[in-house]
C-alpha positions as CSV (number, residue, x, y, z in Angstrom):
1,M,155.7,115.7,24.4
2,P,153.4,117.4,22.0
3,Y,155.0,120.7,20.7
4,E,152.0,122.9,21.9
5,G,152.7,121.8,25.6
6,M,151.2,119.3,27.8
7,K,148.8,121.6,29.3
8,A,147.4,122.9,25.8
9,A,147.5,119.4,24.5
10,L,145.4,118.0,27.5
11,G,142.8,120.6,26.7
12,N,142.9,119.9,23.2
13,P,139.8,117.5,21.7
14,E,141.8,116.7,18.9
15,H,144.3,114.7,21.0
16,L,141.2,113.1,22.8
17,N,141.2,109.1,23.1
18,I,138.1,107.5,23.6
19,V,139.0,104.7,25.8
20,P,138.8,104.4,29.4
21,T,141.2,105.4,31.9
22,I,142.0,103.8,35.3
23,A,144.3,105.4,37.6
24,G,145.0,104.1,41.2
25,S,146.1,100.9,42.8
26,N,145.1,97.7,43.9
27,R,145.8,95.6,47.2
28,D,148.3,93.5,45.1
29,E,150.8,96.4,44.6
30,V,150.7,97.4,48.0
31,K,151.5,93.3,49.1
32,I,154.5,93.5,46.6
33,V,155.9,96.9,48.0
34,A,155.8,95.6,51.4
35,S,157.5,92.3,50.5
36,I,160.4,94.0,49.2
37,S,160.5,97.1,51.6
38,K,163.1,97.0,54.5
39,I,160.6,99.0,56.6
40,F,158.2,96.0,56.5
41,C,160.9,93.1,57.1
């Protein structure tokens, strides 16, 4: 955790990484969860 706090750090260009960010899920994650979940058994 940055000393200045998370909200301030996210708005600070000094902490900016020039890399792509991928957020979300894919269909394989759903299959894994469904295979171990008691609801779907």
